[in-house]
C-alpha positions as a Markdown table, in Angstrom:
| # | Residue | x | y | z |
|---|---|---|---|---|
| 1 | Unk | 18.7 | -117.8 | -107.3 |
| 2 | Unk | 21.6 | -120.6 | -107.0 |
| 3 | Unk | 20.6 | -122.8 | -110.4 |
| 4 | Unk | 22.3 | -124.8 | -113.2 |
| 5 | Unk | 21.8 | -125.4 | -116.7 |
| 6 | Unk | 23.6 | -128.0 | -118.2 |
| 7 | Unk | 23.1 | -130.4 | -121.4 |
| 8 | Unk | 25.4 | -133.2 | -122.5 |
| 9 | Unk | 25.7 | -135.0 | -125.7 |
| 10 | Unk | 28.1 | -137.9 | -126.2 |
| 11 | Unk | 27.2 | -140.9 | -128.6 |
| 12 | Unk | 26.0 | -143.2 | -125.2 |
| 13 | Unk | 23.6 | -140.5 | -123.9 |
| 14 | Unk | 21.7 | -136.9 | -124.2 |
| 15 | Unk | 21.6 | -135.3 | -121.1 |
| 16 | Unk | 19.2 | -131.7 | -120.4 |
| 17 | Unk | 19.0 | -130.5 | -116.7 |
| 18 | Unk | 18.2 | -127.6 | -115.3 |
| 19 | Unk | 18.6 | -127.8 | -111.4 |
| 20 | Unk | 17.6 | -125.2 | -108.6 |
| 21 | Unk | 19.0 | -125.5 | -104.8 |
| 22 | Unk | 16.4 | -123.0 | -103.5 |
| 23 | Unk | 13.4 | -125.5 | -104.5 |
| 24 | Unk | 10.8 | -126.2 | -106.8 |
| 25 | Unk | 9.5 | -128.6 | -109.4 |
| 26 | Unk | 10.9 | -132.0 | -109.3 |
| 27 | Unk | 10.4 | -133.6 | -112.9 |
| 28 | Unk | 12.8 | -136.7 | -113.8 |
| 29 | Unk | 13.0 | -139.2 | -117.2 |
| 30 | Unk | 16.2 | -141.3 | -117.5 |
| 31 | Unk | 14.4 | -144.2 | -118.5 |
| 32 | Unk | 15.1 | -146.3 | -115.8 |
| 33 | Unk | 12.2 | -146.0 | -113.8 |
| 34 | Unk | 14.2 | -147.5 | -110.2 |
| 35 | Unk | 16.6 | -144.6 | -111.0 |
| 36 | Unk | 13.8 | -142.5 | -111.5 |
| 37 | Unk | 12.6 | -143.1 | -108.3 |
| 38 | Unk | 16.1 | -142.9 | -106.6 |
| 39 | Unk | 16.8 | -139.4 | -108.1 |
| 40 | Unk | 13.2 | -137.9 | -107.2 |
| 41 | Unk | 13.9 | -139.1 | -103.7 |
| 42 | Unk | 17.0 | -137.3 | -103.6 |
| 43 | Unk | 15.9 | -134.1 | -105.0 |
| 44 | Unk | 13.5 | -134.2 | -102.3 |
| 45 | Unk | 15.2 | -134.3 | -99.5 |
| 46 | Unk | 17.9 | -132.0 | -100.7 |
| 47 | Unk | 15.0 | -129.5 | -101.3 |
| 48 | Unk | 15.8 | -128.8 | -105.1 |
| 49 | Unk | 13.7 | -127.9 | -108.0 |
| 50 | Unk | 15.1 | -130.3 | -110.9 |
| 51 | Unk | 14.2 | -131.1 | -114.2 |
| 52 | Unk | 15.9 | -133.9 | -115.8 |
| 53 | Unk | 15.6 | -135.9 | -119.4 |
| 54 | Unk | 18.4 | -138.4 | -120.6 |
| 55 | Unk | 17.8 | -140.4 | -123.4 |
| 56 | Unk | 21.0 | -143.5 | -123.1 |
| 57 | Unk | 21.6 | -146.3 | -125.0 |
| 58 | Unk | 19.2 | -148.7 | -122.6 |
| 59 | Unk | 19.8 | -151.3 | -124.9 |
| 60 | Unk | 22.8 | -151.7 | -123.8 |
| 61 | Unk | 22.5 | -151.6 | -120.5 |
| 62 | Unk | 21.9 | -148.9 | -117.3 |
| 63 | Unk | 25.6 | -148.1 | -116.6 |
| 64 | Unk | 26.1 | -144.9 | -119.6 |
| 65 | Unk | 22.8 | -143.5 | -118.5 |
| 66 | Unk | 23.5 | -143.8 | -114.6 |
| 67 | Unk | 27.0 | -143.0 | -115.1 |
| 68 | Unk | 26.8 | -139.9 | -117.2 |
| 69 | Unk | 23.3 | -138.6 | -115.2 |
| 70 | Unk | 25.7 | -138.5 | -112.8 |
| 71 | Unk | 28.2 | -136.4 | -114.0 |
| 72 | Unk | 25.8 | -134.4 | -115.7 |
| 73 | Unk | 24.2 | -133.3 | -112.2 |
| 74 | Unk | 27.5 | -133.1 | -109.9 |
| 75 | Unk | 28.5 | -130.4 | -112.6 |
| 76 | Unk | 25.0 | -128.6 | -112.1 |
| 77 | Unk | 25.4 | -128.5 | -108.7 |
| 78 | Unk | 29.1 | -127.1 | -108.5 |
| 79 | Unk | 27.9 | -124.4 | -110.8 |
| 80 | Unk | 24.9 | -123.5 | -108.8 |
| 81 | Unk | 26.6 | -123.7 | -105.5 |
| 82 | Unk | 29.2 | -120.8 | -107.4 |
| 83 | Unk | 31.7 | -119.9 | -105.2 |
| 84 | Unk | 30.4 | -121.1 | -102.1 |
| 85 | Unk | 30.5 | -118.4 | -99.9 |
| 86 | Unk | 28.9 | -118.8 | -96.7 |
| 87 | Unk | 27.4 | -122.3 | -97.0 |
| 88 | Unk | 27.9 | -124.8 | -94.1 |
| 89 | Unk | 29.9 | -127.6 | -96.5 |
| 90 | Unk | 29.8 | -130.1 | -94.1 |
| 91 | Unk | 26.7 | -132.1 | -94.1 |
| 92 | Unk | 25.5 | -135.6 | -92.1 |
| 93 | Unk | 22.2 | -137.8 | -92.4 |
| 94 | Unk | 21.1 | -141.1 | -91.2 |
| 95 | Unk | 18.4 | -142.7 | -92.6 |
| 96 | Unk | 16.6 | -145.9 | -91.9 |
| 97 | Unk | 15.0 | -147.5 | -94.6 |
| 98 | Unk | 13.1 | -150.5 | -92.8 |
| 99 | Unk | 16.1 | -153.1 | -91.5 |
| 100 | Unk | 18.3 | -151.1 | -93.8 |
| 101 | Unk | 20.4 | -147.9 | -92.2 |
| 102 | Unk | 23.2 | -146.0 | -93.9 |
| 103 | Unk | 24.8 | -142.8 | -93.6 |
| 104 | Unk | 26.4 | -140.1 | -95.8 |
| 105 | Unk | 29.1 | -137.8 | -94.5 |
| 106 | Unk | 30.2 | -135.0 | -97.2 |
| 107 | Unk | 32.6 | -132.3 | -97.9 |
| 108 | Unk | 31.9 | -129.7 | -100.9 |
| 109 | Unk | 35.5 | -129.3 | -100.4 |
| 110 | Unk | 36.7 | -129.0 | -104.0 |
| 111 | Unk | 38.2 | -132.3 | -103.5 |
| 112 | Unk | 36.6 | -134.9 | -104.5 |
| 113 | Unk | 36.5 | -138.7 | -103.1 |
| 114 | Unk | 34.6 | -141.2 | -102.8 |
| 115 | Unk | 34.1 | -143.8 | -99.6 |
| 116 | Unk | 31.5 | -146.5 | -100.5 |
| 117 | Unk | 30.6 | -149.3 | -98.3 |
| 118 | Unk | 27.7 | -150.6 | -98.9 |
| 119 | Unk | 27.2 | -154.0 | -100.6 |
| 120 | Unk | 23.9 | -154.9 | -102.5 |
| 121 | Unk | 22.3 | -158.5 | -101.8 |
| 122 | Unk | 20.6 | -158.6 | -104.7 |
| 123 | Unk | 21.9 | -157.9 | -108.4 |
| 124 | Unk | 19.1 | -156.1 | -109.4 |
| 125 | Unk | 16.1 | -153.9 | -108.1 |
| 126 | Unk | 13.5 | -154.2 | -111.1 |
| 127 | Unk | 15.3 | -153.0 | -114.4 |
| 128 | Unk | 18.1 | -151.1 | -111.6 |
| 129 | Unk | 21.4 | -152.4 | -111.8 |
| 130 | Unk | 22.5 | -152.1 | -108.1 |
| 131 | Unk | 25.9 | -151.7 | -108.5 |
| 132 | Unk | 25.3 | -148.6 | -110.4 |
| 133 | Unk | 24.8 | -146.3 | -107.0 |
| 134 | Unk | 28.4 | -146.5 | -106.7 |
| 135 | Unk | 28.8 | -145.7 | -110.5 |
| 136 | Unk | 26.5 | -142.4 | -110.0 |
| 137 | Unk | 27.9 | -141.6 | -106.3 |
| 138 | Unk | 31.7 | -141.7 | -107.9 |
| 139 | Unk | 30.7 | -139.3 | -110.6 |
| 140 | Unk | 28.4 | -136.8 | -109.1 |
| 141 | Unk | 31.3 | -136.8 | -106.3 |
| 142 | Unk | 34.2 | -136.1 | -108.9 |
| 143 | Unk | 32.2 | -133.7 | -110.9 |
| 144 | Unk | 30.6 | -131.9 | -107.9 |
| 145 | Unk | 34.0 | -131.6 | -106.3 |
| 146 | Unk | 32.2 | -133.5 | -102.9 |
| 147 | Unk | 34.7 | -135.7 | -100.5 |
| 148 | Unk | 31.2 | -138.3 | -100.1 |
| 149 | Unk | 31.6 | -140.8 | -97.8 |
| 150 | Unk | 28.8 | -143.2 | -97.9 |
| 151 | Unk | 28.1 | -146.7 | -95.9 |
| 152 | Unk | 25.1 | -149.2 | -95.1 |
| 153 | Unk | 25.9 | -149.8 | -91.9 |
| 154 | Unk | 23.1 | -152.9 | -91.6 |
| 155 | Unk | 20.8 | -154.3 | -94.3 |
| 156 | Unk | 19.4 | -157.2 | -96.8 |
| 157 | Unk | 17.6 | -155.9 | -99.2 |
| 158 | Unk | 19.3 | -153.8 | -101.9 |
| 159 | Unk | 15.9 | -151.6 | -102.8 |
| 160 | Unk | 16.2 | -150.6 | -99.1 |
| 161 | Unk | 19.8 | -150.1 | -99.3 |
| 162 | Unk | 19.5 | -147.9 | -102.2 |
| 163 | Unk | 17.1 | -145.9 | -101.3 |
| 164 | Unk | 18.7 | -145.2 | -98.0 |
| 165 | Unk | 21.9 | -144.3 | -99.8 |
| 166 | Unk | 20.2 | -141.6 | -102.2 |
| 167 | Unk | 17.6 | -140.0 | -99.4 |
| 168 | Unk | 20.3 | -139.5 | -96.9 |
| 169 | Unk | 22.8 | -137.8 | -99.8 |
| 170 | Unk | 19.7 | -135.3 | -100.3 |
| 171 | Unk | 19.5 | -134.8 | -96.8 |
| 172 | Unk | 23.2 | -134.1 | -96.2 |
| 173 | Unk | 23.2 | -132.1 | -99.4 |
| 174 | Unk | 20.5 | -129.9 | -98.4 |
| 175 | Unk | 22.7 | -129.4 | -94.6 |
| 176 | Unk | 25.9 | -128.9 | -96.8 |
| 177 | Unk | 25.2 | -125.9 | -98.8 |
| 178 | Unk | 23.0 | -123.9 | -96.2 |
| 179 | Unk | 24.2 | -120.6 | -96.5 |
| 180 | Unk | 25.2 | -119.6 | -92.7 |
| 181 | Unk | 27.5 | -116.7 | -93.3 |
| 182 | Unk | 29.1 | -114.4 | -95.3 |
| 183 | Unk | 32.7 | -115.7 | -95.8 |
| 184 | Unk | 34.4 | -119.1 | -97.2 |
| 185 | Unk | 33.9 | -121.9 | -94.3 |
| 186 | Unk | 37.6 | -122.6 | -94.8 |
| 187 | Unk | 40.8 | -121.9 | -92.4 |
| 188 | Unk | 42.6 | -121.4 | -96.0 |
| 189 | Unk | 39.7 | -119.0 | -96.8 |
| 190 | Unk | 39.3 | -121.0 | -100.5 |
| 191 | Unk | 37.6 | -123.7 | -101.2 |
């Protein structure tokens, strides 16, 4: 089973996470309702089992909670992939959400990089600051060793754009993590 468990405690957040790439129950509690909804959608479309509990300094704002969750989830994903033997490595997904259309293209390459082109028309989605989507994706990509490109092709509702980005991330990760062979998917022979 490709699974990982990570706990991380700082002065700003206390995170406990269990991830299984092969599926399972999903339970997410971060203290930010919309972020819980997005992480639940991400896990569902990735086909993951995920248990995540975060206590953060929400009296400041949601930044530390969202960014640190991206750090820990990225670390867990990288750990659960193991040596990456046989994985497809690349993943691509488009997701429409009403008027919005978003694309995620990624490479589980051990070369972390983020290209994020998704303007958010509204600054807040409930209690979630819409600019935090980029912060999550940056932390997840860096700590997951992922080259991650995300684009909103068009859209005028920050809720729809954000949801399409998280769902397309899940779908692309599911594709990239599929085991399709036995060797490393690289002409170099190593990732």
